[in-house]
VOPAGU-2260 file (C-alpha; in pm, 1 decimal, decimal comma):
REM VOPAGU-2260
SITE   aa  ch    i         X         Y         Z
SITE  MET   A    0    3635,4   -3251,3    -980,3
SITE  THR   A    1    3618,3   -3504,3   -1262,4
SITE  LEU   A    2    3368,2   -3787,1   -1286,5
SITE  ALA   A    3    3640,1   -4035,7   -1187,1
SITE  ASP   A    4    3724,3   -3835,1    -874,4
SITE  PHE   A    5    3355,5   -3823,4    -782,7
SITE  GLY   A    6    3330,4   -4201,0    -824,7
SITE  TRP   A    7    3635,1   -4263,8    -604,5
SITE  ALA   A    8    3489,5   -4030,6    -340,7
SITE  LEU   A    9    3161,8   -4223,8    -334,9
SITE  LEU   A   10    3358,1   -4549,9    -301,9
SITE  ARG   A   11    3554,7   -4413,2      -6,3
SITE  ILE   A   12    3232,6   -4304,6     163,7
SITE  ALA   A   13    3075,5   -4645,4     102,9
SITE  ILE   A   14    3380,1   -4823,8     247,4
SITE  LEU   A   15    3378,0   -4612,8     563,8
SITE  LEU   A   16    3003,3   -4624,4     630,4
SITE  GLY   A   17    2987,2   -4993,7     536,9
SITE  PHE   A   18    3260,5   -5076,2     785,2
SITE  LEU   A   19    3111,3   -4871,0    1071,5
SITE  LEU   A   20    2758,7   -5008,2    1027,3
SITE  ALA   A   21    2876,2   -5366,6     971,5
SITE  VAL   A   22    3103,2   -5369,6    1277,1
SITE  LEU   A   23    2840,5   -5210,8    1505,1
SITE  PRO   A   24    2648,0   -5535,6    1585,4
SITE  LEU   A   25    2976,3   -5716,8    1643,9
SITE  LEU   A   26    3087,7   -5442,7    1882,6
SITE  ILE   A   27    2765,0   -5465,0    2083,9
SITE  TRP   A   28    2799,2   -5844,3    2102,4
SITE  LEU   A   29    3164,2   -5813,7    2206,9
SITE  GLU   A   30    3081,9   -5579,3    2492,2
SITE  ARG   A   31    2802,2   -5797,0    2625,7
SITE  ARG   A   32    3013,0   -6111,8    2610,4
SITE  ALA   A   33    3320,3   -5941,9    2758,9
SITE  LEU   A   34    3120,5   -5786,7    3044,1
SITE  ALA   A   35    2971,5   -6126,8    3120,5
SITE  TRP   A   36    3321,9   -6273,7    3127,5
SITE  PHE   A   37    3452,0   -5998,9    3356,6
SITE  GLN   A   38    3155,0   -6032,0    3592,4
SITE  ASN   A   39    3144,4   -6414,3    3589,6
SITE  ARG   A   40    2809,8   -6434,4    3408,4
SITE  ILE   A   41    2696,3   -6631,0    3104,8
SITE  GLY   A   42    2596,8   -6344,5    2874,8
SITE  PRO   A   43    2402,6   -6380,5    2546,7
SITE  ASN   A   44    2429,6   -6740,5    2428,2
SITE  ARG   A   45    2085,9   -6842,4    2295,7
SITE  LEU   A   46    2053,7   -6688,6    1950,2
SITE  GLY   A   47    2310,2   -6826,8    1707,8
SITE  PRO   A   48    2654,0   -6964,7    1795,6
SITE  PHE   A   49    2789,5   -6787,1    2104,2
SITE  GLY   A   50    2487,8   -6552,9    2089,1
SITE  LEU   A   51    2608,6   -6378,8    1772,7
SITE  LEU   A   52    2252,2   -6314,7    1653,7
SITE  GLN   A   53    2148,7   -6137,3    1976,6
SITE  PRO   A   54    2219,7   -5784,9    1834,6
SITE  MET   A   55    1996,6   -5868,0    1537,5
SITE  ALA   A   56    1717,1   -5973,0    1772,8
SITE  ASP   A   57    1758,5   -5649,6    1969,9
SITE  ALA   A   58    1738,5   -5447,1    1649,1
SITE  VAL   A   59    1415,8   -5622,5    1544,6
SITE  LYS   A   60    1269,6   -5568,1    1890,6
SITE  LEU   A   61    1351,1   -5196,0    1887,1
SITE  PHE   A   62    1217,2   -5156,2    1533,4
SITE  PHE   A   63     874,1   -5294,9    1624,7
SITE  LYS   A   64     859,4   -5144,8    1973,2
SITE  GLU   A   65     594,0   -4881,4    2036,4
SITE  GLU   A   66     721,8   -4522,9    2031,0
SITE  ILE   A   67     584,7   -4308,8    2313,5
SITE  VAL   A   68     607,6   -3931,5    2272,0
SITE  PRO   A   69     588,5   -3718,5    2589,1
SITE  ALA   A   70     273,9   -3508,4    2590,9
SITE  ASN   A   71     448,3   -3178,4    2670,6
SITE  ALA   A   72     768,4   -3234,0    2475,1
SITE  ASP   A   73     893,7   -3008,0    2198,7
SITE  ARG   A   74     819,5   -3265,7    1930,0
SITE  LEU   A   75    1035,4   -3126,7    1651,9
SITE  ILE   A   76    1353,6   -3096,5    1857,8
SITE  TRP   A   77    1272,3   -3421,0    2042,8
SITE  ALA   A   78    1260,4   -3603,7    1709,0
SITE  LEU   A   79    1574,3   -3435,9    1568,4
SITE  ALA   A   80    1795,0   -3493,3    1874,6
SITE  PRO   A   81    1876,7   -3863,4    1802,5
SITE  ALA   A   82    1983,0   -3773,1    1446,5
SITE  LEU   A   83    2201,8   -3491,5    1581,4
SITE  SER   A   84    2369,3   -3746,8    1805,8
SITE  LEU   A   85    2420,8   -4011,6    1534,6
SITE  PHE   A   86    2527,5   -3797,6    1237,8
SITE  PRO   A   87    2846,2   -3643,5    1390,5
SITE  ALA   A   88    2962,4   -3990,4    1495,7
SITE  LEU   A   89    2925,4   -4119,6    1139,8
SITE  VAL   A   90    3115,3   -3834,2     973,5
SITE  ALA   A   91    3385,5   -3782,1    1239,2
SITE  ALA   A   92    3596,4   -4067,7    1100,2
SITE  ALA   A   93    3610,8   -3922,3     746,5
SITE  THR   A   94    3972,6   -3806,4     778,8
SITE  ILE   A   95    4118,6   -4125,4     933,5
SITE  PRO   A   96    4353,3   -4305,1     686,7
SITE  TRP   A   97    4308,6   -4683,3     673,9
SITE  GLY   A   98    4607,2   -4758,0     451,9
SITE  PRO   A   99    4863,6   -4613,5     211,5
SITE  ASN   A  100    4630,1   -4615,8     -91,9
SITE  ARG   A  101    4496,6   -4260,2    -119,4
SITE  LEU   A  102    4231,5   -4360,5    -374,7
SITE  LEU   A  103    4052,7   -4572,9    -113,6
SITE  THR   A  104    4125,8   -4393,3     213,5
SITE  PRO   A  105    4071,6   -4151,9     380,1
SITE  VAL   A  106    3743,1   -4005,2     261,6
SITE  ALA   A  107    3894,1   -3654,6     276,3
SITE  ASP   A  108    4269,6   -3605,2     320,0
SITE  VAL   A  109    4243,1   -3240,5     423,9
SITE  ASP   A  110    4498,2   -3014,8     591,3
SITE  ILE   A  111    4274,0   -2965,3     896,9
SITE  GLY   A  112    4195,2   -3334,2     949,7
SITE  LEU   A  113    4242,1   -3330,7    1327,4
SITE  LEU   A  114    4050,1   -3004,1    1371,8
SITE  TYR   A  115    3767,6   -3151,7    1164,8
SITE  PHE   A  116    3747,4   -3450,1    1400,7
SITE  LEU   A  117    3737,7   -3226,3    1708,8
SITE  ALA   A  118    3462,9   -3015,1    1553,3
SITE  MET   A  119    3248,0   -3314,9    1460,1
SITE  SER   A  120    3295,3   -3491,7    1794,8
SITE  SER   A  121    3186,8   -3181,3    1986,2
SITE  LEU   A  122    2865,7   -3154,7    1782,6
SITE  ALA   A  123    2735,2   -3477,2    1939,5
SITE  ALA   A  124    2681,1   -3288,0    2264,6
SITE  TYR   A  125    2408,0   -3082,3    2096,0
SITE  GLY   A  126    2199,7   -3393,3    2034,1
SITE  VAL   A  127    2227,9   -3501,0    2397,3
SITE  LEU   A  128    2156,8   -3152,3    2533,4
SITE  LEU   A  129    1856,1   -3094,9    2304,8
SITE  ALA   A  130    1719,7   -3441,2    2389,8
SITE  GLY   A  131    1730,2   -3357,6    2759,0
SITE  TRP   A  132    1575,2   -3013,4    2713,6
SITE  SER   A  133    1300,6   -3110,2    2469,8
SITE  SER   A  134    1178,4   -3408,2    2676,6
SITE  ASN   A  135    1027,3   -3176,2    2940,9
SITE  ASN   A  136    1161,5   -3403,9    3212,9
SITE  LYS   A  137    1381,7   -3289,1    3498,1
SITE  TYR   A  138    1594,4   -3605,1    3490,4
SITE  SER   A  139    1646,3   -3571,0    3117,5
SITE  LEU   A  140    1734,4   -3202,7    3152,2
SITE  LEU   A  141    1992,2   -3275,9    3422,8
SITE  GLY   A  142    2145,5   -3545,8    3202,1
SITE  GLY   A  143    2170,0   -3305,5    2908,7
SITE  LEU   A  144    2328,9   -3034,8    3122,2
SITE  ARG   A  145    2578,6   -3282,2    3261,9
SITE  ALA   A  146    2668,8   -3397,5    2912,6
SITE  SER   A  147    2728,5   -3044,0    2784,8
SITE  ALA   A  148    2946,1   -2949,2    3084,4
SITE  GLN   A  149    3137,9   -3275,8    3053,7
SITE  VAL   A  150    3209,3   -3230,3    2682,6
SITE  ILE   A  151    3324,8   -2869,3    2730,4
SITE  SER   A  152    3553,4   -2967,2    3017,6
SITE  TYR   A  153    3720,1   -3261,1    2848,6
SITE  GLU   A  154    3740,5   -3112,9    2498,1
SITE  LEU   A  155    4016,2   -2885,7    2629,9
SITE  GLY   A  156    4219,7   -3174,5    2768,0
SITE  MET   A  157    4166,0   -3372,3    2448,8
SITE  GLY   A  158    4287,7   -3084,8    2233,9
SITE  LEU   A  159    4602,6   -3046,6    2445,6
SITE  ALA   A  160    4673,0   -3419,2    2422,2
SITE  LEU   A  161    4631,7   -3420,7    2043,1
SITE  ALA   A  162    4848,9   -3108,9    2015,7
SITE  THR   A  163    5153,7   -3323,3    2100,6
SITE  ALA   A  164    5101,4   -3519,7    1778,0
SITE  VAL   A  165    5042,7   -3199,1    1581,1
SITE  VAL   A  166    5358,5   -3030,2    1713,0
SITE  THR   A  167    5570,5   -3340,7    1657,8
SITE  ALA   A  168    5444,3   -3394,3    1300,8
SITE  GLY   A  169    5416,2   -3026,2    1213,4
SITE  SER   A  170    5076,0   -3078,1    1052,6
SITE  PHE   A  171    4706,1   -3128,4    1128,8
SITE  ARG   A  172    4681,8   -3375,7     839,5
SITE  LEU   A  173    4634,8   -3727,8     976,1
SITE  THR   A  174    4825,6   -3889,6     689,7
SITE  SER   A  175    5126,2   -3669,0     775,3
SITE  ILE   A  176    5103,2   -3775,1    1139,9
SITE  VAL   A  177    5116,1   -4141,8    1032,9
SITE  GLU   A  178    5408,7   -4077,3     799,4
SITE  MET   A  179    5595,8   -3906,8    1084,5
SITE  GLN   A  180    5562,2   -4227,6    1289,5
SITE  ALA   A  181    5709,2   -4436,4    1002,7
SITE  GLN   A  182    6058,7   -4315,0    1092,1
SITE  PRO   A  183    6306,7   -4545,7    1273,5
SITE  LEU   A  184    6234,7   -4591,7    1642,4
SITE  TRP   A  185    6402,0   -4307,8    1837,9
SITE  GLY   A  186    6601,0   -4244,0    1520,1
SITE  VAL   A  187    6838,1   -4538,4    1586,1
SITE  VAL   A  188    6635,7   -4863,3    1547,7
SITE  PRO   A  189    6567,3   -4902,3    1174,4
SITE  PHE   A  190    6354,7   -5219,6    1186,3
SITE  LEU   A  191    6090,1   -5068,3    1421,3
SITE  HIS   A  192    5852,2   -4779,2    1359,5
SITE  ASN   A  193    5864,3   -4473,5    1584,3
SITE  TRP   A  194    5509,2   -4477,3    1719,8
SITE  LEU   A  195    5442,1   -4162,1    1918,6
SITE  ILE   A  196    5345,5   -4361,8    2227,2
SITE  PHE   A  197    5707,8   -4483,4    2250,6
SITE  THR   A  198    5817,8   -4127,6    2341,5
SITE  PRO   A  199    5761,4   -3963,2    2683,7
SITE  TRP   A  200    5540,1   -3685,2    2542,8
SITE  GLY   A  201    5344,7   -3936,0    2333,4
SITE  LEU   A  202    5291,8   -4169,8    2629,5
SITE  VAL   A  203    5162,8   -3889,6    2851,9
SITE  GLY   A  204    4952,0   -3749,6    2568,4
SITE  ALA   A  205    4802,1   -4092,5    2493,7
SITE  ALA   A  206    4711,2   -4143,6    2861,7
SITE  LEU   A  207    4544,0   -3801,4    2881,0
SITE  PHE   A  208    4366,1   -3858,0    2551,4
SITE  PHE   A  209    4231,9   -4197,1    2660,7
SITE  ILE   A  210    4080,6   -4045,5    2977,1
SITE  CYS   A  211    3919,1   -3775,7    2763,7
SITE  MET   A  212    3794,2   -4046,9    2525,1
SITE  LEU   A  213    3598,6   -4209,2    2806,8
SITE  ALA   A  214    3446,7   -3875,9    2909,1
SITE  GLU   A  215    3363,5   -3761,6    2554,3
SITE  THR   A  216    3173,7   -4085,1    2477,9
SITE  ASN   A  217    2992,1   -4085,0    2817,7
SITE  ARG   A  218    3141,8   -4420,9    2910,9
SITE  ALA   A  219    3201,5   -4550,7    3262,7
SITE  PRO   A  220    3332,3   -4416,8    3493,5
SITE  PHE   A  221    3219,6   -4091,4    3325,1
SITE  ASP   A  222    2861,9   -4197,8    3240,9
SITE  LEU   A  223    2698,3   -3934,7    3460,3
SITE  PRO   A  224    2467,1   -3799,2    3183,3
SITE  GLU   A  225    2279,2   -4131,7    3188,3
SITE  ALA   A  226    2335,8   -4242,2    3547,9
SITE  GLU   A  227    2049,2   -4482,8    3615,3
SITE  SER   A  228    2093,5   -4464,5    3993,0
SITE  GLU   A  229    2041,0   -4087,0    3990,1
SITE  LEU   A  230    1864,4   -3984,4    3668,1
SITE  VAL   A  231    1667,5   -4297,7    3564,9
SITE  ALA   A  232    1840,0   -4294,2    3225,2
SITE  GLY   A  233    1928,8   -3926,8    3190,9
SITE  TYR   A  234    1869,0   -3771,8    2849,7
SITE  GLN   A  235    1738,3   -4106,5    2715,3
SITE  THR   A  236    1458,4   -4139,5    2973,0
SITE  GLU   A  237    1173,4   -4040,1    2737,8
SITE  TYR   A  238    1303,2   -4222,7    2428,9
SITE  SER   A  239    1207,0   -4565,8    2301,8
SITE  SER   A  240    1201,4   -4766,5    1980,9
SITE  MET   A  241    1440,0   -4658,1    1702,0
SITE  LYS   A  242    1511,9   -4315,5    1851,8
SITE  PHE   A  243    1663,3   -4485,8    2153,5
SITE  ALA   A  244    1854,0   -4711,7    1914,4
SITE  ALA   A  245    1992,5   -4403,6    1735,5
SITE  PHE   A  246    2148,2   -4278,8    2060,2
SITE  PHE   A  247    2284,3   -4628,0    2119,3
SITE  MET   A  248    2433,7   -4647,0    1769,2
SITE  GLY   A  249    2582,3   -4298,0    1797,9
SITE  GLU   A  250    2764,5   -4389,5    2118,9
SITE  TYR   A  251    2922,7   -4705,1    1976,3
SITE  ILE   A  252    3016,8   -4548,7    1642,1
SITE  ALA   A  253    3174,5   -4258,2    1834,4
SITE  ILE   A  254    3381,0   -4514,4    2026,9
SITE  LEU   A  255    3505,3   -4660,0    1697,2
SITE  ALA   A  256    3586,7   -4317,3    1553,6
SITE  ILE   A  257    3769,5   -4186,7    1859,3
SITE  SER   A  258    3961,2   -4515,0    1893,3
SITE  GLY   A  259    4066,9   -4471,8    1531,1
SITE  ILE   A  260    4196,7   -4123,0    1608,8
SITE  MET   A  261    4399,5   -4248,8    1904,5
SITE  ALA   A  262    4540,4   -4535,1    1697,2
SITE  THR   A  263    4632,0   -4290,6    1420,0
SITE  CYS   A  264    4792,6   -4023,3    1637,5
SITE  PHE   A  265    4967,9   -4233,5    1902,0
SITE  LEU   A  266    4985,7   -4597,3    1783,2
SITE  GLY   A  267    5116,1   -4555,4    1429,9
SITE  GLY   A  268    4779,9   -4576,6    1253,1
SITE  TYR   A  269    4792,6   -4845,2     985,6
SITE  LEU   A  270    5168,0   -4900,8    1037,3
SITE  ALA   A  271    5289,4   -5236,9    1167,8
SITE  PRO   A  272    5527,6   -5241,5    1465,7
SITE  ILE   A  273    5799,3   -5382,6    1235,9
SITE  ASN   A  274    5933,3   -5194,3     934,0
SITE  TRP   A  275    5865,0   -5414,9     630,1
SITE  SER   A  276    6055,6   -5194,4     383,3
SITE  PRO   A  277    6339,0   -5448,9     326,9
SITE  ILE   A  278    6084,9   -5718,7     232,5
SITE  GLN   A  279    5905,2   -5478,8      -0,1
SITE  ALA   A  280    6237,1   -5395,3    -165,5
SITE  LEU   A  281    6306,4   -5766,3    -220,5
SITE  GLY   A  282    5956,3   -5807,6    -365,1
SITE  GLU   A  283    6045,6   -5613,3    -677,2
SITE  GLY   A  284    6195,6   -5934,7    -816,9
SITE  GLY   A  285    5864,3   -6126,2    -787,5
SITE  GLY   A  286    5816,4   -6477,6    -653,3
SITE  VAL   A  287    5753,6   -6542,7    -285,2
SITE  TRP   A  288    5904,6   -6208,3    -189,6
SITE  GLY   A  289    5663,7   -6037,0    -427,1
SITE  VAL   A  290    5366,4   -6201,0    -253,5
SITE  LEU   A  291    5498,1   -6099,1      89,7
SITE  ALA   A  292    5557,8   -5745,0     -35,1
SITE  ALA   A  293    5200,0   -5724,3    -161,6
SITE  ILE   A  294    5061,8   -5851,9     170,4
SITE  THR   A  295    5271,1   -5623,6     391,9
SITE  GLY   A  296    5245,5   -5319,6     165,0
SITE  ALA   A  297    4881,4   -5312,2      51,0
SITE  LEU   A  298    4668,5   -5574,7     229,3
SITE  ALA   A  299    4795,4   -5574,8     589,2
SITE  PRO   A  300    4775,2   -5200,3     682,7
SITE  PRO   A  301    4393,7   -5184,3     719,4
SITE  PHE   A  302    4400,7   -5494,3     939,0
SITE  TRP   A  303    4665,5   -5337,4    1162,1
SITE  LEU   A  304    4444,4   -5032,5    1217,2
SITE  VAL   A  305    4136,0   -5247,1    1283,1
SITE  ALA   A  306    4333,4   -5458,0    1533,5
SITE  LYS   A  307    4444,5   -5145,3    1721,2
SITE  VAL   A  308    4091,0   -5005,0    1721,3
SITE  PHE   A  309    3944,5   -5324,4    1863,3
SITE  GLY   A  310    4222,7   -5339,5    2121,3
SITE  LEU   A  311    4122,2   -4993,3    2241,4
SITE  VAL   A  312    3754,5   -5090,9    2237,8
SITE  PHE   A  313    3838,8   -5388,2    2461,9
SITE  VAL   A  314    4008,6   -5147,5    2703,7
SITE  PHE   A  315    3687,0   -4939,2    2699,5
SITE  ILE   A  316    3494,2   -5248,9    2807,4
SITE  TRP   A  317    3758,1   -5342,9    3064,1
SITE  VAL   A  318    3736,3   -5000,0    3227,2
SITE  ARG   A  319    3355,8   -5017,2    3235,3
SITE  ALA   A  320    3368,0   -5354,9    3410,5
SITE  THR   A  321    3630,8   -5238,7    3660,3
SITE  LEU   A  322    3577,1   -4880,4    3775,7
SITE  LEU   A  323    3286,3   -4726,8    3964,6
SITE  ARG   A  324    3109,3   -4413,4    3848,5
SITE  LEU   A  325    3268,5   -4088,7    3963,9
SITE  ARG   A  326    3088,5   -3819,4    4155,6
SITE  TYR   A  327    3017,5   -3506,2    3956,2
SITE  ASP   A  328    3264,9   -3295,8    4155,2
SITE  GLN   A  329    3533,7   -3558,8    4101,0
SITE  LEU   A  330    3467,6   -3550,3    3727,4
SITE  MET   A  331    3501,2   -3172,0    3711,4
SITE  ASN   A  332    3813,1   -3167,8    3930,7
SITE  LEU   A  333    3981,0   -3430,8    3712,2
SITE  GLY   A  334    3909,3   -3237,0    3396,6
SITE  TRP   A  335    3998,4   -2883,8    3511,1
SITE  ARG   A  336    4254,1   -2933,7    3787,0
SITE  PHE   A  337    4453,6   -3228,5    3649,5
SITE  LEU   A  338    4407,8   -3298,0    3280,2
SITE  ILE   A  339    4442,4   -2940,3    3157,7
SITE  PRO   A  340    4756,4   -2855,5    3364,9
SITE  ALA   A  341    4912,4   -3191,7    3275,5
SITE  GLY   A  342    4832,8   -3136,0    2908,6
SITE  LEU   A  343    4986,6   -2787,3    2914,5
SITE  VAL   A  344    5306,9   -2913,7    3078,7
SITE  ASN   A  345    5331,5   -3205,4    2835,3
SITE  LEU   A  346    5276,7   -2975,0    2536,7
SITE  THR   A  347    5546,1   -2736,4    2664,3
SITE  LEU   A  348    5797,7   -3021,3    2694,5
SITE  THR   A  349    5702,0   -3140,1    2345,1
SITE  VAL   A  350    5791,2   -2796,4    2211,7
SITE  VAL   A  351    6120,4   -2817,4    2403,7
SITE  TYR   A  352    6194,0   -3145,8    2225,5
SITE  VAL   A  353    6111,8   -3002,6    1882,6
SITE  VAL   A  354    6324,6   -2690,9    1940,3
SITE  ALA   A  355    6615,2   -2819,9    2151,8
SITE  GLY   A  356    6621,7   -3200,4    2115,1
SITE  TRP   A  357    6590,8   -3507,9    2335,0
SITE  MET   A  358    6810,6   -3426,1    2633,5
SITE  PRO   A  359    6648,8   -3097,3    2747,2
SITE  ALA   A  360    6304,4   -3257,2    2710,8
SITE  LEU   A  361    6402,0   -3563,0    2917,0
SITE  VAL   A  362    6554,8   -3339,6    3185,7
SITE  GLY   A  363    6229,5   -3144,0    3189,6
SITE  TYR   A  364    6023,5   -3460,0    3242,6
SITE  GLY   A  365    6252,9   -3561,2    3525,7
SITE  VAL   A  366    6215,4   -3223,5    3698,0
SITE  VAL   A  367    5836,3   -3222,2    3656,7
SITE  GLY   A  368    5810,4   -3580,2    3790,2
SITE  ALA   A  369    6023,4   -3493,9    4093,2
SITE  LEU   A  370    5816,0   -3182,2    4168,6
SITE  TYR   A  371    5492,8   -3378,0    4133,7
SITE  PHE   A  372    5592,8   -3653,4    4375,8
SITE  ALA   A  373    5742,6   -3401,0    4616,4
SITE  THR   A  374    5415,7   -3204,7    4638,8
SITE  VAL   A  375    5110,2   -3402,3    4529,7
SITE  GLY   A  376    5256,8   -3743,3    4605,2
SITE  LYS   A  377    5269,2   -3672,6    4980,5
SITE  ARG   A  378    4896,0   -3610,0    5008,6
SITE  LYS   A  379    4708,3   -3869,1    5204,8
SITE  PRO   A  380    4393,0   -4022,9    5056,0
SITE  GLU   A  381    4058,7   -3892,3    5174,4
SITE  ARG   A  382    3917,2   -4089,9    5466,0
SITE  ARG   A  383    3547,7   -4129,8    5528,6
SITE  GLU   A  384    3356,0   -4263,8    5824,2
SITE  VAL   A  385    3035,5   -4459,8    5785,1
SITE  ARG   A  386    2796,5   -4445,5    6079,7
SITE  LEU   A  387    2509,7   -4688,2    6113,0
SITE  VAL   A  388    2200,1   -4555,6    6288,2
SITE  SER   A  389    2025,3   -4843,9    6460,3
SITE  GLU   A  390    1699,4   -4653,8    6516,3
SITE  ALA   A  391    1658,9   -4522,7    6162,1
SITE  GLN   A  392    1297,9   -4484,3    6050,1
SITE  PRO   A  393    1156,4   -4456,0    5696,7
SITE  TYR   A  394    1065,8   -4108,4    5575,4
SITE  ARG   A  395     703,4   -4009,4    5628,9
SITE  PRO   A  396     554,4   -3680,0    5505,8
SITE  LYS   A  397     425,8   -3448,0    5773,7
SITE  GLU   A  398      68,6   -3473,2    5648,4
SITE  ALA   A  399      76,6   -3851,2    5703,8
């Protein structure tokens, strides 16, 4: 590696970390304002215009807040756990391309880009598990165990969903997956890009991947590791001050990284919906067309990716404001009995498309859909009966 290559690598790292850390306060503000809007509340509106300075006030409060260490905790692991949760989230996005300029993005354009992301995202579970174990608190331990089981269960479904993009592109390299989606839509519409979500296997894969995204980031309705109604705050119960903030930052940065992966693999990455190649060809002569070619070819792609990422983040918030928390058995059943079989079937039909073409794959989806509605679709929803006991008495210990 030459000195110039080392300098460009440092610049790429600075761009990525600068973006993630700069957008983090805005993301926290957006969620609080959006949740208030969904729930017909006011939300933060005191500090700065529209409450934009509220995340800064929260950061100052957490920085000066007293840190309380549990007396019987394993202090070394207890202190390392927040860093183990934050670090994988920061480095997981290193292989996501933000535009066509390979000098500026991605940080590392490696052949195993998607495998690297899966490896880094799974490491975050170690921080949560060790935080729960080292706190010497039964609620924290249960939260850590839930998180580890949840990550293991939904990592399989996530891998199967991402495998559709890998099989279609023929590569684990994220830049190759984006280039594959730059082809004409369905091979016949030249002015539109062929985003993977516009295909049956891509649509099913994107839906499965989004469900796994919610579970991997411990977001509602999969926030069982920190369920306040059952576990106080789960693995975060014994944390305060900046260590609690590190868990908080790790969760939101993981949301940004995993949204970037979904945008890259299923939504065309930095590609616009419209193919601007004709305008870029006209721009070779200069003038107004040259300006438009520069905007569409070099300046607009990062903004397209950021727009897609924030669109997915808004859906994260929407789901949190809409759905109730699942029971633990429902979470496990969804992961093992639905997502994994659906992912395997979708991956099989993707291979059929790659080997035999469109028609056999579409016939396969029709057969699978008919079989599903003929068997599972006839099941009646579970009915429950609530009985009110008029003479109920509060619990009193026998010694009382």
